[in-house]
Steps between C-alpha positions, in 0.01 A plus 500: 500500500860397459773760470670266253261641239687828530867410461551839339318788668269692263548875487146579613586361843716802574231769472124511486341531160225359276632142505543477877161662561338252260655208690419639846180289545714185468735644759203551732405133461860397567505723810178341626662157480798632700270642768313170535825305532628740765173469694534121497856526630404754768220272622748215535302259284761461228716191476819669616730431791780693665849368435708378798762768427465871413441590136636809326299572187666714234241585239345767287148613427592604147516243221854442380833519674579784735840372616408229751775249424800714609308580819438132573872432454599793722254395772626141498864610520439752781292254703778244467750758625273568798503132595165391353454194280288627211327299231329628186181397324373616161224419260760459228392642166453208261453246779123469461539149356673376816326230702700556818743756649854505359820617660694750290874491447730725300497249212122438500309540174348852499231382259380259769546693825514860378785737418482704821538203743803378302654847518444509878666158535797620296540824695473325837734219386248226589544587868132580556225241427262610226179316409246580228138399453181695423351384831729665750377307804633182342830670423529602865441144618753359254759764589470448876502122466819513294661784701360491856756755615324777305338746742375772265363474144508767230220475246590642160160651420185363662313809619197380307539135600222413744675184615762704687321572827623768735588430863191528724596830664544763227706744707656241730577251228830448324403497134597793278352618170704725273348674198767580241443812292707646216492838328194404294290501815146373453452634148143617446395351836248256354480128569543245221421512213444878483822559694809316623390427859438152636368653824393848608798725570367554853550134599659434839876460516765520770729713284540625146836437333585747224747368243550837330513860606203695375410868525233436762756319721761773460253769594355296784150530352388138481159396374226518760488126564870496590477771764570366846639173364854368510691549178858421403688580182725220372703611202678231302857533375632359174822306540782407263374312197615146424510312171221243468727230358784582740380646832856547621549759224368826644482861391364810665226694327749784457731267308214386277397860430860582404544188288181504289325775309136557607365369170687173562339436841157340551336447838240221523262445790209257546395618845193663649634854461771499229520879502648495850790288373552726200484813713760356740733431209455852369575644845819293497607656168383225264327630187366265237195323364247368752296190424219434753330159496203351688577381852637142516557483124729219386810539286651307210840526329320624190352791695843631597644426155242740359624787716742728316729596785852441626390499865171367637410578861244283684371466858597217732140381499516458123846344518368190681303420184803538275734234641498306172574806284857548381534863400808691607324833451261444793589662831297460819433801723454400868279700733529506878365705788560538870225522759502817709596432861171654610309239300715212626462612863123533470478161329706340776280651772187342351653157442620487861148540637356195680306246299135614538376141453724363774425771754124544514284588798 
């Protein structure tokens, strides 16, 4: 059951009601398939093999974006600062027609390799190798063949990808699985299609990464399945905007709020959780019309021409799909985050453990 069927989350996913209850039997069937797949993996009879380097998986159990891409960028940058040689693999939304893995550069076609990998390449200035392919094992092989110096790989999503095998010793191994969670949480708690979950919320993870502050985090009362688990809050920060057609032309959000009336500003977002982008703008003093679109939606000049506004604000992820659009009204709002030192130190301690495949009794 592909999450691509739900590019825009239905409202009944957020709370239990007649529709979700009616669909629950299908969710039970979906859950049974998940349990069988997990049993096959646990028995070691699946066609999966451990990679020769540690893998850091940054994923989510909820359909739709929860803020993984900025985390992948931050992880790659921090690991580089610590002396590691990271590489990145991704499925690449829109790359299903590929016959072989492709390396992503800042000028790659987002329609071919996906908008998120292109954004990562742009933000990391092509200094970190990025490969995309639905079969991640093949991406790993291609990446390491092309860049043998890479000694740790970050997988953008992949928690549900059976081909990414863990190191043999669960506690002594060097792989890490992060579950990214935003303020929406797990919605009504049901699996697809009755709810937004691709896996049960109780699935194993090494740590939960919260991309937004929520009331349960502030009060310290986390859901039962988070008790006793590692959790880190990574809040993103909006930077100075830059003009799409002239990136050297920048303005702060304060300057934009002072320059344009609220009814002359429109914010557009085609991401997994557009409301997070809109809320961040509002917190920064930007009031205006908000136009949410399905995740990974494409843009045309005609689309922007039809917007009655003097200033149009878009995300960096959407900007990579607008390189051919000449509209001086469009301003790009960058988002960045820093990893807490506690997270970086813990990450470093795991990656420095001995290779469990090389040192066996």
